[in-house]
N, C-alpha and C positions, 0 to 999 in steps of 0.2 A: 692543486690543482694537477700537477704530477704524480701523485703519490696516489688520487684517485682514479686517474688513467691506467698506472702499474696493477692498482685493485682488480681494477673492470680487466683489463687482460688476466690476471691469474684468475679469476672467476668465470671466464669464459675457456680458457686453455688447459687447465690444470685435470679439469674432467673428462676431457676431450683426450689427452694424454692417457690417462688412467684407461679408458675404454678399449686405446688402440694395442697395451701390450701386456695385456694380463699376465700375473705370475702367481707362483705359487701359493695357496694359502696355509697347505696342511701337507705334509708329507711324512709317510711310514712307510719303511723304518725312516728316521730322522738322519739327515746330511751330516757324515762325520759320527754317528754312532755308534758303539761297538756291543754287540748282544752277544750274548751267553748263550742263544738257541738262533737256529737258520728261521729268519722269516717264511712263512708262507706265500706271503704274495705283498707286492709294493702296491700301498695306495695314495692317488696325489689329487689331491683338490686344488681348483685353479678358482681365483675369485670370479672371472666369467667362465664358459664354455668353449673348451677348445676342442679339434681333431689332433690327434695324436698321430703323426706323420711317419717318425722315426722313434724307436727307442731299442736301446743295444745295451746290453751290458755284459762287461766283462769281470773275470777273475784278474784284478790289478797283480797280485803278487805271482802270478802263473805268469807269464810273457803277455797279459791282454789275452788270457785265452776266452773267446767267446762265449757268452750261456746262453742257449739256445731257448728261446723262450715263443707261446705262441702267438700270433701274429692276429686274433679274433679282436683284442683291444682297439687295434689302429683303424683310423679312420671313423671313430664314433663322434660323432659333436657331444659332450656332456663335461662338465664343470665339476666331477668326479669320475677316475680311472681305478679299477682295481685290475692288477697285473698279477697272473697267478705264475708262482715261480716252480720251477724245480728244484728237486730236494737239492741242498747247496751245504759243501763243506765248512771248514775253518777256513779263514783267509779273507782275504780285503776285494770288497766288489767294486767297480764303479758303474756308472749307468749316466749314457748318454740319452736326452731325447731332444725332439724338435717337434715342434704344435704349431696347426695352424688355426688363428683366435679368428673370430666370428667375423673383423672386420678386414680378414683375408691377411694382417700382418703374422708374417711367421717369427717363433720366437723359441727360445733352446736354453738347455742349460743340462749340467752335471752336476750329479749329486754322489754320494758313497758312503758306504756303511763296511763293519768291520765285523766277522763272526771268530769268538777267539773258543 
């Protein structure tokens, strides 16, 4: 009987938790990647639509120099976000992001890549 109750609770609550905090399904460039050429864009695909509320990019090997990005991708609800990048030099880059999921939960993360 206890196994049935636990199974029922899992069936009820696991789908709800999956909807409340969507994660990245695809990321380009991939986190931790080492690239031979600078990317022209960052492409982020989430499992469900989100609104990116903040995305900051830093050149982490240069005292966290802030890389200026266009803000036109902010506050756009979509499961796929394309962020155009300025011309980047060789080095390490870190991206901090925050987004609002459809159910109102804030999600955030960090990823990085290196251009050699």
